C-alpha positions in Angstrom: 13.6 -4.1 -7.5 10.0 -3.7 -7.1 7.7 -1.4 -9.4 5.9 1.0 -7.1 2.6 3.1 -9.0 1.3 5.6 -6.4 -2.7 4.7 -6.0 -3.4 8.4 -4.9 -1.4 9.5 -8.2 -4.4 10.6 -11.3 -2.4 11.7 -13.7 -1.3 9.7 -16.2 1.6 7.4 -16.7 3.9 7.6 -19.8 6.3 4.7 -19.9 8.0 3.0 -23.1 6.5 -0.4 -22.3 3.3 -0.1 -22.6 2.0 2.6 -24.9 -2.1 3.0 -25.0 -3.9 5.8 -26.8 -7.7 6.1 -25.9 -9.6 8.6 -28.5 -12.9 8.8 -27.1 -15.3 7.1 -24.7 -14.2 3.7 -24.3 -16.9 1.1 -22.7 -16.7 0.1 -19.3 -16.2 -3.3 -21.0 -13.0 -2.6 -23.3 -11.7 -1.1 -19.9 -11.3 -4.2 -17.8 -10.9 -6.4 -20.4 -7.8 -4.2 -21.1 -7.0 -4.0 -17.8 -7.3 -7.8 -17.4 -4.4 -8.1 -20.2 -2.3 -5.9 -18.7 -2.9 -7.3 -15.1 -1.7 -11.0 -17.0 1.7 -9.0 -17.0 2.5 -10.3 -13.4 4.3 -6.9 -11.2 7.4 -8.0 -9.8 11.0 -7.5 -9.6 11.0 -8.4 -13.5 12.7 -6.9 -16.9 11.8 -7.4 -20.1 12.7 -7.1 -24.4 8.9 -8.2 -24.9 5.6 -5.9 -24.8 1.9 -6.5 -24.6 2.2 -5.8 -28.2 5.1 -8.0 -29.3 8.9 -7.8 -29.1 10.0 -4.4 -28.4 13.7 -5.6 -28.3 15.1 -7.8 -31.0 18.1 -8.1 -30.4 17.6 -8.5 -26.6 14.8 -11.5 -27.5 17.2 -13.0 -29.8 19.7 -13.5 -26.9 17.4 -14.9 -25.0 16.4 -17.5 -28.1 20.4 -18.1 -27.3 20.5 -19.3 -24.4 17.2 -21.2 -24.3 19.1 -23.2 -27.7 22.7 -23.8 -26.0 20.4 -25.5 -23.0 19.3 -27.7 -24.9 21.7 -28.5 -27.5 23.4 -29.6 -25.2 20.9 -33.3 -25.0 20.8 -33.1 -29.0 25.0 -33.0 -30.0 25.5 -35.8 -27.7 22.4 -37.7 -28.6 24.3 -39.6 -31.2 27.1 -40.7 -29.4 25.4 -41.5 -26.0 25.0 -45.1 -26.0 28.3 -45.6 -28.3 29.9 -43.7 -25.5 28.3 -46.0 -22.5 29.8 -48.9 -24.5 32.9 -47.7 -25.0 32.7 -47.4 -21.0 31.8 -50.7 -20.6 28.2 -50.0 -19.5 25.1 -51.1 -20.0 21.2 -49.6 -20.9 21.0 -49.5 -16.8 24.1 -47.0 -17.2 22.7 -45.2 -20.2 20.0 -44.9 -18.4 21.5 -43.4 -15.3 23.7 -41.1 -17.7 20.4 -39.8 -19.2 18.7 -39.6 -15.9 21.7 -37.5 -14.6 21.5 -34.6 -16.4 17.8 -34.2 -15.1 19.1 -34.1 -11.7 21.3 -31.3 -12.6 18.1 -29.8 -13.7 15.5 -30.4 -11.0 18.8 -29.3 -8.6 19.1 -25.9 -10.4 15.8 -24.9 -11.9 14.4 -23.9 -8.9 17.4 -22.1 -8.1 17.4 -20.1 -11.6 13.5 -19.2 -11.3 13.8 -17.7 -7.9 16.9 -16.3 -8.7 15.8 -14.2 -12.2 12.8 -12.5 -10.0 15.3 -11.4 -7.0 18.7 -10.8 -8.9 17.0 -10.4 -12.8 17.6 -12.3 -15.6 21.0 -10.9 -16.7 22.7 -12.1 -13.8 20.9 -15.2 -13.5 21.2 -15.9 -16.9 25.2 -15.2 -17.4 25.5 -17.7 -14.1 23.8 -21.1 -15.8 26.0 -20.1 -19.2 29.1 -19.7 -17.2 28.1 -22.9 -15.5 27.3 -24.8 -18.7 30.9 -23.8 -20.7 32.4 -25.6 -17.5 30.2 -28.6 -17.9 31.0 -29.0 -21.3 34.6 -29.1 -21.2 34.7 -31.5 -18.2 32.0 -33.2 -20.7 35.1 -33.5 -23.0 37.1 -34.9 -20.2 34.9 -38.8 -20.1 37.3 -40.5 -22.5 40.1 -39.1 -20.7 39.0 -40.6 -17.2 37.3 -44.3 -18.8 35.0 -44.4 -16.0 31.1 -45.0 -16.2 30.8 -42.4 -13.2 32.6 -39.3 -14.7 30.0 -39.7 -17.2 27.2 -39.3 -14.9 29.1 -36.9 -13.1 29.5 -34.7 -16.5 26.0 -34.9 -17.2 24.6 -33.4 -13.6 26.8 -31.0 -14.4 25.4 -29.8 -18.1 22.0 -30.4 -16.5 22.6 -28.0 -14.2 24.2 -25.6 -16.5 20.8 -26.0 -18.8 18.2 -25.6 -16.0 17.3 -21.9 -16.6 14.4 -22.8 -18.8 12.0 -21.7 -15.9 13.8 -18.2 -15.8 13.4 -18.2 -19.5 10.1 -19.2 -19.8 9.0 -16.8 -16.6 10.8 -13.9 -18.4 8.2 -14.7 -21.3 5.2 -15.3 -19.4 5.8 -12.8 -17.3 6.1 -10.2 -19.8 3.1 -11.0 -22.2 -0.5 -11.2 -22.3 -2.6 -14.0 -21.4 -4.0 -13.9 -24.7 -0.5 -13.6 -26.1 1.0 -16.2 -24.4 1.0 -19.3 -25.9 2.3 -17.5 -28.8 5.2 -16.8 -27.5 5.8 -19.9 -25.4 5.4 -21.5 -28.5 7.9 -19.5 -30.0 10.6 -19.8 -27.1 9.9 -23.9 -27.2 10.3 -24.3 -30.8 13.8 -22.8 -30.2 14.1 -25.1 -27.2 13.1 -28.3 -29.2 15.0 -27.2 -32.3 18.0 -27.4 -29.8 17.3 -30.5 -28.6 15.6 -32.7 -32.0 17.1 -30.8 -34.7 21.6 -30.9 -33.5 21.6 -34.9 -34.0 22.5 -33.6 -37.2 25.5 -31.8 -36.2 26.1 -34.5 -33.7 25.6 -37.6 -36.4 28.1 -35.1 -38.6 30.8 -35.2 -36.4 30.5 -39.1 -35.8 30.4 -39.5 -39.2 33.4 -37.5 -40.1 35.9 -38.6 -36.8 34.5 -42.2 -37.2 37.5 -43.8 -34.5 39.9 -41.2 -35.5 41.7 -39.5 -32.2 43.8 -36.3 -32.4 45.6 -35.2 -29.4 46.8 -31.7 -29.5 48.4 -31.3 -26.1 46.1 -31.6 -23.2 43.4 -31.6 -25.5 42.1 -34.9 -27.1 39.7 -34.5 -30.0 37.1 -37.5 -31.0 33.7 -38.4 -32.1 32.8 -38.0 -28.2 34.6 -34.9 -27.2 34.3 -32.7 -30.2 30.9 -31.9 -29.8 31.6 -31.1 -26.3 34.5 -28.7 -27.6 32.0 -26.9 -29.8 29.9 -26.3 -27.8 32.0 -24.6 -25.1 32.6 -22.3 -27.8 29.0 -21.5 -28.4 28.5 -21.4 -24.5 31.2 -18.5 -24.6 29.8 -16.5 -27.2 26.5 -16.5 -25.9 28.2 -15.6 -22.2 29.7 -12.7 -23.7 26.7 -11.7 -25.7 24.7 -11.2 -22.3 27.9 -9.5 -20.7 28.1 -6.9 -23.4 24.8 -6.5 -25.6 21.9 -7.8 -23.1 20.1 -4.7 -21.4 17.8 -5.7 -18.3 15.0 -3.5 -19.0 12.4 -2.4 -15.9 8.5 -2.6 -17.0 6.1 -0.3 -16.1 2.3 -1.1 -16.5 -0.1 1.6 -16.7 -3.8 0.6 -15.2 -6.9 2.7 -16.9 -9.7 4.2 -15.5 -12.9 4.4 -17.4 -12.1 7.8 -18.0 -8.9 6.0 -20.0 -6.5 7.4 -17.4 -3.9 5.9 -16.0 -4.4 4.3 -11.7 -2.4 2.6 -9.8 -5.1 -0.5 -8.7 -6.4 -2.7 -11.3 -9.5 -2.4 -11.6 -11.1 -6.3 -12.0 -13.8 -7.1 -13.9 -16.6 -9.1 -12.7 -15.4 -12.1 -15.2 -12.1 -12.1 -13.1 -13.6 -11.5 -9.6 -15.7 -14.6 -10.0 -12.8 -17.0 -11.4 -10.7 -15.4 -7.8 -13.7 -16.5 -6.3 -13.4 -20.0 -7.6 -9.9 -20.4 -7.8 -9.6 -20.0 -4.1 -12.5 -22.7 -3.1 -11.3 -25.9 -1.6 -11.2 -29.3 -2.7 -12.2 -32.8 -1.6 -7.4 -33.1 -1.5 -7.4 -30.1 1.3 -6.1 -27.7 -1.7 -7.7 -24.5 -3.3 -8.4 -25.4 -6.9 -5.9 -23.3 -8.2 -3.3 -25.2 -6.1 -5.1 -28.4 -7.7 -4.7 -27.4 -11.0 -1.4 -26.3 -10.4 -0.5 -30.0 -8.9 -2.2 -31.3 -11.9 -0.2 -29.1 -15.2 3.0 -30.1 -13.2 1.7 -34.3 -13.1 0.7 -33.8 -17.0 4.5 -32.1 -17.7 5.5 -35.0 -16.2 3.2 -37.5 -18.4 4.9 -35.6 -21.5 8.1 -35.3 -20.4 8.5 -38.7 -19.0 7.3 -40.5 -22.6 10.2 -38.4 -24.3 12.9 -39.4 -21.7 12.2 -43.0 -22.5 12.3 -42.3 -26.3 15.4 -40.5 -25.8 17.2 -43.0 -23.7 16.3 -46.4 -25.5 15.8 -44.5 -29.4 19.4 -45.2 -30.4 19.8 -48.9 -28.8 16.1 -49.6 -29.9 17.5 -48.6 -33.9 20.6 -50.4 -33.2 19.2 -53.7 -32.0 15.1 -54.0 -33.3 16.0 -52.3 -36.5 19.9 -52.7 -37.5 20.1 -49.1 -38.0 23.1 -47.3 -37.5 23.6 -44.7 -34.6 24.1 -42.0 -37.3 21.4 -43.1 -39.3 18.5 -43.1 -36.4 20.2 -40.0 -35.1 19.3 -38.1 -38.7 16.0 -39.9 -38.7 15.2 -37.7 -34.8 16.9 -35.0 -36.1 14.5 -35.0 -39.1 11.5 -35.8 -37.1 12.6 -32.5 -34.6 13.0 -30.3 -37.4 9.1 -31.0 -38.5 8.2 -31.1 -34.7 9.6 -27.0 -34.5 7.2 -26.4 -37.9 4.7 -27.5 -35.7 5.6 -25.3 -33.3 5.5 -22.4 -34.7 2.1 -23.3 -36.1 0.7 -23.5 -32.4 -0.4 -19.8 -32.5 -2.9 -21.1 -35.6 -3.7 -24.1 -33.5 -4.5 -22.1 -30.8 -7.1 -19.9 -32.3 -8.6 -23.4 -33.5 -8.6 -25.7 -30.6 -8.2 -24.7 -26.6 -5.3 -26.0 -24.8 -7.3 -28.7 -22.9 -8.0 -30.2 -26.7 -4.3 -29.9 -27.6 -3.1 -31.4 -24.3 -5.1 -34.2 -25.1 -4.9 -34.7 -28.9 -0.9 -34.4 -28.3 -0.6 -37.2 -25.3 -2.9 -39.4 -28.1 -0.9 -38.6 -30.9 2.2 -40.0 -28.0 0.2 -43.3 -27.6 -0.5 -43.8 -31.1 3.5 -43.8 -31.7 4.1 -46.8 -29.1 1.7 -48.9 -30.5 3.3 -48.3 -33.8 6.5 -50.1 -31.9 4.4 -52.7 -30.2 5.4 -56.3 -31.0 8.4 -56.2 -33.3 9.6 -59.3 -34.3 13.2 -60.2 -32.7 14.4 -60.9 -36.0 16.0 -57.1 -37.4 15.2 -58.6 -40.8 11.5 -58.9 -40.6 10.9 -55.5 -39.1 10.0 -52.6 -41.5 12.2 -49.5 -40.6 8.7 -47.4 -41.8 7.7 -48.5 -38.1 10.8 -46.9 -36.0 9.9 -43.6 -38.6 6.5 -43.2 -37.8 7.0 -44.0 -34.1 9.4 -40.9 -34.4 7.3 -38.7 -36.6 4.0 -39.2 -34.1 6.4 -38.9 -31.0 8.9 -35.7 -31.8 6.8 -33.9 -35.0 3.4 -34.0 -33.6 2.9 -35.7 -30.0 5.7 -34.2 -27.7 6.2 -30.6 -29.0 2.0 -29.6 -29.5 0.9 -31.7 -26.0 3.8 -30.1 -23.8 4.1 -26.6 -25.2 -0.2 -26.6 -24.1 0.9 -27.9 -20.7 3.5 -24.9 -20.4 0.9 -22.5 -21.8 -1.9 -23.4 -19.8 0.2 -23.4 -16.8 1.4 -19.9 -17.3 -2.0 -18.6 -17.8 -3.4 -20.4 -14.5 -0.4 -18.7 -12.6 -1.8 -15.5 -14.3 -0.5 -12.2 -12.1 1.8 -13.9 -9.5 5.6 -14.1 -9.9 6.3 -16.9 -12.2 10.2 -17.3 -11.6 9.9 -19.6 -9.1 6.7 -21.3 -9.9 8.2 -21.7 -13.7 11.5 -22.8 -11.6 9.3 -25.5 -9.8 7.3 -26.6 -13.0 10.4 -27.4 -14.8 11.8 -29.6 -12.3 8.8 -31.4 -12.3 9.6 -32.2 -15.5 13.6 -33.3 -14.7 12.3 -35.6 -12.1 9.9 -37.1 -15.0 13.5 -37.6 -17.3 15.0 -38.8 -14.0 12.7 -41.7 -12.8 11.3 -42.6 -16.1 14.8 -42.3 -17.8 16.4 -45.3 -15.1 12.6 -47.1 -15.3 13.8 -47.5 -18.7 17.2 -48.9 -18.4 15.6 -51.3 -15.9 12.3 -52.4 -17.4 14.4 -52.9 -21.2 17.1 -55.1 -19.6 15.0 -57.1 -17.1 11.9 -57.3 -18.8 11.3 -56.3 -22.3 10.5 -52.9 -24.5 7.1 -54.2 -24.9 6.3 -54.0 -21.4 7.9 -50.0 -21.0 5.5 -48.9 -24.0 2.6 -50.7 -21.8 3.4 -48.6 -18.8 3.7 -45.7 -20.7 0.3 -45.8 -22.7 -1.0 -46.5 -19.3 0.4 -43.5 -17.5 -0.8 -41.1 -20.9 -4.2 -42.4 -20.6 -4.6 -41.6 -17.3 -3.1 -38.2 -18.2 -5.6 -38.0 -20.7 -8.7 -39.1 -18.5 -8.0 -36.1 -15.8 -7.5 -33.3 -18.6 -10.8 -34.0 -20.0 -12.5 -34.8 -16.7 -10.9 -31.1 -15.4 -11.2 -29.4 -18.9 -14.1 -26.7 -17.1 -11.8 -25.9 -14.2 -8.9 -25.7 -16.5 -10.1 -23.7 -18.8 -12.1 -20.9 -16.7 -8.7 -20.2 -14.6 -6.8 -20.1 -17.8 -8.6 -17.1 -18.8 
């Protein structure tokens, strides 16, 4: 459905979504600034539990966060046992790379679709479809030990990725229902939930692995062991979220009043001179044949590719690298990642304060620089595990999972959303998520081949070159990116 605003009506529009009181005579600049803020709440077939002033419907917002959480718990829960599962199926690091990439393949297929559906069908139905598919995917994953074939692991990972591909829809939900100046804060909160799902839940996966060890229990057609219990646990959680979406979550239509200089609502957005100037710059053509706006969106997607690709490589080799180079058990390595991820969630919760001190461009470049530092700490380790201090592994995980990736990547999301501005964000956020999934696919597969046929140091050098190039691009285009994100 769409929001129709009668441009000929001069009466005030009253709405529970945005409440504005104008007392006295507001200045022309104040009215234009307020209209720019309201216009950044993209008009379209959108519903919301958030307002320009904050969270209006706490139960609905919590359900949205629950959807985000289970989407990335699907990776975190299986992280400690993924490599042992691949080994039990007779696979290699190449198999592991394809298994990790399959998850992202599923996401890259579903993210644009769910993003577009959130605009045409609404948030509720879209998330019901994604959560229902995710429940089925977890059940399929639990059957992997019975089938005993690597291809079935890859197939199941693809299904799990497809079911968790609602990030475009959930991010669009937040982006379309918050003013530009508040967007980084709210995106940081939802990203903290998402990031916590991936990096903190390995604690739980490691706990199941530690308790069950090599024990197996058969109950009818159900097999319970350290590989299947996390999947069945996620089945229960996703079923619960589906029930909440069906019975509690309520879509709410947004209405946005645009103020005239008299403080009354009008149907036509009043652009400020600053906004007009920004729009003119955005529509100029670059040497690539694209508009400045399109070029900046493409650049943000490439930044997303660089940051996502780095974390995908660490995700692919993390446990295997800890075992082979530092002599750690999988449970210990998973716990280190989970602890660093917990600190990363705290970093994300501080994004509101960081965004008040630093620009998005500064946060992006700083995050990628710290990520490069995490790789430097792992370069040229000894082949003898006895000579390698475990603090090097812990430091690298801290720099990657606690500081570099969460801050840098969240700033990229915020910058992209601000540049999109008033346009419908569902499909664009879906494609943005797809670019990150493409990075996970390519980097996971490349990681498997490079570590198998070359060396881990070669992989780190490749990733560092990519991140350095991304930093140079961001610094070079910082003025244009900053202007279009206003």
